[in-house]
C-alpha positions in Angstrom: 142.6 50.2 98.7 145.0 50.2 95.8 148.6 49.5 96.2 150.9 52.6 96.0 153.0 53.1 92.9 156.3 54.6 94.3 158.6 52.3 92.2 157.5 54.0 89.0 157.9 57.6 90.3 161.7 57.6 90.2 161.7 56.4 86.6 159.2 59.1 85.5 161.1 61.7 87.5 164.4 60.8 85.8 162.7 61.0 82.4 161.3 64.5 83.1 164.2 65.8 85.2 162.0 66.3 88.2 162.2 64.8 91.7 160.2 61.6 92.2 158.1 63.3 94.9 157.1 66.2 92.6 153.4 66.7 92.4 153.3 66.4 88.6 155.3 63.2 88.7 152.9 61.7 91.2 150.0 62.7 88.9 151.8 61.2 85.8 152.4 57.9 87.8 148.8 57.6 88.9 147.6 58.4 85.3 149.9 55.7 83.8 148.7 53.1 86.4 145.1 54.1 85.8 145.2 52.6 82.3 145.0 49.2 83.9 143.0 50.1 87.0 140.0 51.1 85.0 139.5 47.5 84.1 139.5 46.5 87.7 138.0 49.3 89.7 135.4 50.3 87.0 135.0 46.9 85.5 131.3 47.2 84.9 131.6 50.6 83.2 134.5 49.4 81.1 132.6 46.3 79.9 129.6 48.5 79.1 131.7 51.0 77.2 133.3 48.2 75.2 130.0 46.4 74.7 131.6 43.3 76.2 130.0 40.7 78.6 133.3 39.6 80.0 137.1 39.9 79.6 138.3 36.6 78.4 141.9 35.6 77.9 142.0 37.0 74.3 140.6 40.3 75.4 142.9 40.4 78.4 145.9 40.0 76.1 144.6 42.8 73.8 144.2 45.1 76.8 147.7 44.4 78.0 149.1 45.0 74.5 147.2 48.3 74.1 148.2 49.6 77.6 151.8 48.6 77.0 151.8 50.4 73.7 150.3 53.5 75.3 152.8 53.4 78.2 155.8 53.0 75.8 154.5 55.9 73.7 154.0 58.1 76.7 157.4 57.3 78.2 159.1 57.8 74.9 157.4 61.2 74.5 158.6 62.2 78.0 162.1 60.9 77.4 162.3 62.1 73.7 162.8 65.7 74.4 159.2 66.8 75.1 159.8 66.9 78.9 161.6 70.3 78.9 158.7 71.8 76.9 156.1 71.0 79.5 158.2 71.0 82.6 157.2 73.9 84.7 154.9 75.3 82.1 151.6 76.6 83.3 148.7 74.4 82.2 145.7 75.7 80.3 142.5 74.7 82.1 139.9 73.4 79.7 136.2 73.0 80.2 135.3 69.4 81.0 134.0 67.4 78.1 130.6 65.8 78.4 130.6 62.2 79.4 128.7 60.2 76.9 128.5 57.1 79.1 126.2 58.8 81.5 123.6 59.2 78.8 123.0 55.5 78.5 
């Protein structure tokens, strides 16, 4: 079982102007944490998608850098004025995109 992520929820809640226990905030928190979790929970799939045999120290550093960059960009987007634009707005439901990795 994965550890819960409650310490991040208040931060994301403050950035969006929503309470930390809001359903959207919980989803955003899990989505942000999922960037790293995919390399642990779905390790074999991640290695196959990246065409890697292993995650050595150099690749681990690269993963950390990319995830940090993604997280910073997402948090800046939320904090930079985009939060009111999506807060409370109904979401369009899109058809799921085909998953290419199942075709291997």
